[in-house]
N, C-alpha and C positions, 0 to 999 in steps of 0.2 A: 018396472025393471028392478030386480034385487041388487042391492049393493054388494060388490065383490068383497070377499073376505080373505085375509091372509094371516097365518100364524108365523111369528118370527121367534126362533129360539135364540137365546143369548141376547135378548132385546135391550138390555141395559149396557151391553158392551160397546166398544168403539164402533165396530162394523154393524152389529145388530141394531143399535140405536139409529144409525143413519139409514138403514134399511126401513125401519119403522117410519121415519120421517118421509122418505122417498115415496113409499106406497100410500101413506096417508095423503100426501099431496096429489097422488094419482087418483084419489077417490075411494081407496079401499078402506074397509073397516078393519082395523089392525088389532090383533091380540098378541101379546108377547108372553114368552116363558123365560124366566131368568131366576137363578138361584142366588145371585150376588156372591158367588163362591170366591170371587177375587178378594173379598174381605177376609175370608178364611186364610187364603194364601199370603196376602200382603198386609193384613191388618187394616186399621182404620183408613190408611192412605189409599187402599185399593177398593174401598167401599163405593159401590155405584148407586147408592140410594139417591144421590143428587140427580143422576140421569133419569131415574124413574120419575122423580118429581117434575123435572123439565118436560118429559114426554106427556105426563098427565096434564100439565099446564098448557102445552102447545097443541095437543091433538085431542079434539073433542071425541069423547067416547073411547079413548084408549084404555085398554084393559090389560093388566099384567097378572099372571098367575105364577106362583112359586112352584118350581119343579126342579128336581135333580135327576138327571139321566146319567147313568154310568154303566160301565161294562158289568159290574156286579149286579146291578138292578136288572139289566137286560137278561143276564143268565138266570136270575130267579124267575123271570116271567116265562121263559121257554120250557 
């Protein structure tokens, strides 16, 4: 049987990181997308890099890709 997979957007944010942990504990292979945009808005205090490191440490095979999704990018694609 194949391992179920899930993609979590905002995976280093407060809710997204808990979603990652939840599904990993349920046996899913988890991939995350996160841009760490909080660091842009709030400076170093908003940086979520520490969450990424925690997820990589605690969840075997956790993978995160950098991605930015915005209305402007969506408009360019259509």
